Every structure is written in C-alpha cells, then in structure tokens.
C-alpha positions in Angstrom: 12.4 13.3 -6.2 10.5 11.2 -3.7 9.7 7.6 -4.6 6.2 6.1 -4.6 6.3 2.5 -3.4 3.4 0.1 -3.7 3.2 -2.4 -0.8 0.4 -4.9 -1.3 -0.5 -8.6 -0.9 -1.8 -10.8 -3.7 -3.0 -14.4 -3.9 -1.0 -16.7 -6.2 -3.6 -16.0 -8.9 -3.1 -12.2 -8.7 -6.1 -11.0 -6.6 -5.6 -8.4 -3.8 -9.0 -8.9 -2.3 -11.7 -11.5 -2.6 -14.8 -10.9 -4.7 -16.5 -8.8 -1.9 -13.3 -7.0 -0.8 -12.4 -9.6 1.8 -8.8 -9.9 3.0 -9.3 -12.7 5.5 -7.2 -15.0 3.4 -3.9 -13.0 4.2 -1.4 -15.1 6.0 -0.1 -12.6 8.4 3.6 -12.8 9.1 5.5 -10.3 11.2 8.7 -11.3 9.4 7.2 -10.2 6.0 6.2 -6.8 7.6 9.7 -6.4 9.0 11.4 -7.2 5.7 9.1 -4.8 3.8 9.8 -2.1 6.3 13.6 -2.6 5.7 13.0 -2.1 2.0 11.4 1.3 2.3 11.5 4.4 4.5 8.2 6.3 4.0 6.8 9.2 5.8 3.6 9.5 3.8 0.9 7.1 2.8 -1.5 7.3 -0.2 -4.9 5.9 0.3 -8.1 5.5 -1.7 -11.3 6.0 0.3 -12.0 2.3 1.0 -8.6 1.5 2.3 -8.4 4.7 4.3 -11.7 4.0 6.0 -10.6 0.5 6.8 -7.3 1.6 8.3 -8.8 4.6 10.1 -11.4 2.4 11.8 -8.7 0.1 13.2 -5.3 1.5 13.7 -5.9 4.6 15.9 -7.8 2.3 18.4 -4.8 -0.2 18.5 -2.5 2.7 19.4 -4.8 3.5 22.4 -5.3 -0.1 23.5 -3.0 -1.0 26.5 -3.6 -4.7 25.8 -2.6 -4.6 22.1 0.6 -6.6 21.2 3.7 -4.4 21.3 4.4 -4.9 17.5 0.9 -3.8 16.6 1.1 -0.8 18.9 4.4 0.2 17.3 2.9 0.0 13.8 -0.2 1.9 14.9 1.9 4.7 16.4 4.0 4.9 13.2 0.8 5.0 11.1 -0.6 7.8 13.3 2.5 9.9 12.9 2.8 9.5 9.1 1.1 11.9 6.7 -1.9 10.3 5.2 -3.1 11.6 1.8 -6.6 10.3 0.9 -7.7 10.5 -2.7 -11.5 10.5 -2.9 -14.3 12.2 -4.8 -16.9 11.1 -2.3 -15.4 11.9 1.1 -15.9 15.5 2.4 -13.5 15.2 5.3 -10.9 13.0 7.0 -10.5 12.7 10.7 -7.5 10.5 11.4 -4.6 12.7 12.6 -2.1 13.9 10.0 -4.6 13.2 7.2 -5.3 15.3 4.2 -8.1 14.9 1.6 -7.4 15.4 -2.1 -10.2 15.3 -4.6 -8.5 16.9 -7.6 -6.6 15.4 -10.5 -4.8 12.3 -9.1 -1.8 12.2 -11.4 -1.1 16.0 -11.1 -1.5 15.9 -7.3 0.9 12.9 -7.0 3.5 14.4 -9.2 3.4 17.6 -7.1 3.8 15.5 -3.9 6.7 13.5 -5.4 8.5 16.8 -6.2 8.0 18.1 -2.6 10.4 17.5 0.3 10.1 14.3 2.3 10.9 10.7 2.4 9.4 7.9 0.3 5.6 7.5 -0.1 3.9 4.1 0.3 0.5 2.9 -1.0 -1.3 0.1 0.9 -4.2 -1.6 -0.8 -6.1 1.1 -2.7 -6.5 -0.9 -5.9 -8.0 1.9 -8.0 -5.2 4.3 -6.9 -2.6 1.6 -7.8 -4.2 1.1 -11.2 -4.3 4.8 -12.1 -0.8 5.5 -10.9 0.6 2.5 -12.7 -1.0 3.7 -15.9 0.5 7.1 -15.3 4.0 5.7 -14.6 4.1 7.2 -11.2 4.9 4.1 -9.1 8.6 3.7 -8.7 8.8 0.4 -6.8 6.6 -2.5 -6.3 6.7 -4.6 -3.1 4.3 -7.5 -3.5 3.8 -10.2 -1.0 2.5 -13.3 -2.7 0.4 -15.3 -0.3 0.2 -19.0 -0.8 -3.5 -19.2 -1.6 -5.6 -19.5 -4.8 -8.8 -17.4 -4.5 -10.2 -18.3 -7.9 -12.1 -15.0 -8.0 -11.6 -11.5 -6.6 -10.3 -8.1 -7.5 -7.1 -8.2 -9.6 -4.4 -5.8 -8.4 -3.6 -4.7 -11.9 -7.1 -4.6 -13.5 -7.2 -2.5 -16.7 -3.6 -1.5 -16.4 -1.4 -0.8 -19.3 1.7 -3.0 -19.7 4.8 -2.0 -17.7 7.8 -3.7 -19.3 10.6 -2.0 -17.7 10.8 -3.5 -14.2 13.9 -4.8 -12.5 13.8 -7.4 -9.7 15.7 -5.9 -6.8 15.1 -8.7 -4.3 13.1 -11.8 -3.5 12.6 -13.2 0.0 10.7 -16.3 1.0 9.3 -17.0 4.5 8.4 -20.0 6.6 4.8 -18.9 6.4 4.8 -19.6 2.6 4.6 -15.9 1.8 7.1 -14.6 -0.8 8.1 -10.9 -1.0 9.0 -9.6 -4.4 10.7 -6.2 -4.8 10.7 -4.6 -8.2 11.8 -1.1 -9.3 10.7 0.7 -12.5 13.6 1.4 -14.8 13.8 4.8 -16.4 13.3 5.0 -20.1 
C-alpha cells in the first residue's frame, strides 16, 4: 500500500500559517528541502483548494522562466510531472498539468488512492486536508520542519485533531538556518 506523507512547516508555537494565511515567516533553506526529498519518494501530491491555487499560480511559471535558479526550475519541473489530486467542494476544474479534481468523500477517495499502484503520496500545506486525514488515521508519516520563529497567532496545523499516540521518531536533523526537520511514522495498532 502507498504511504501518505505530510510535509509541512510550523512555527515553534505550532502554526503552519499566520492569522491571514501568510507564510512569509518561513526561513527557506535548500538543505531542508534536500533532506526532506531524501526521506520520501512521492509521485503524487494531495492538495486542498487554497494550497493548490497558490502552487498552481507560481510553479508552472518558474518552470518556464529561463532566469529562474536551477534548483527552483528542477523543483518546478518535478511538480509539473507529478500527479496532483485536488480535494475541493468549490472548484469546478483544475488546469495545472497532471491535475485531477476530487469532490467526493475525502477518506474514501484517499483510501482508494493508497491502494492503487504508485509511489508515495505527499501533502504540502493543505491544513484542512491534513486535519481530516489525521483524524481518519490515513497519514503514515509526518515530516515537519520547525522554523525558529514564534508567531503568537495563526492557524494551528493540527486544529481539532484527535490525539495520535502511536508515532515513532524516525529521524531528526537540524540545520544552520535554525530549522529542525522531524520525521515521524505512525505505528500500526
């Protein structure tokens, strides 16, 4: 069965966005991205509407930009090639290449996708999707980059989530940027 892996950033106080959805507090570090990439091998991305629209408005243009940094272009090309599954009840279509819109039962759809052929599945951002899938026990691994900032307010990554007690720390890496990458896996019952 395919694994669903959350890859997200949080502040020290547990917020994944500021109060208005802002992410300008991230301390970008290519070494963190490289380490996270080594810890997973996805061919599919799960998105909620907001994160999908943010990624779709940015990454395809980076792939076409001859002046974009080589690392950003490589990531943009990788994202373009991956299957993107967008869970939304308000969107009527998706236009980014290799994207598919799903507006049915989230847990049922994810379980079907997990049972299909393919590599790992990653979730970027998409707080409401993370929260729902955590509650359904459908996230297998958590890669969380803790960024050395305290926001004081914002959107908590695990808002209204049932407790998950059976996690095992697989790895921790710290970086010169101050970011810390935590890698947990959910233990089977």
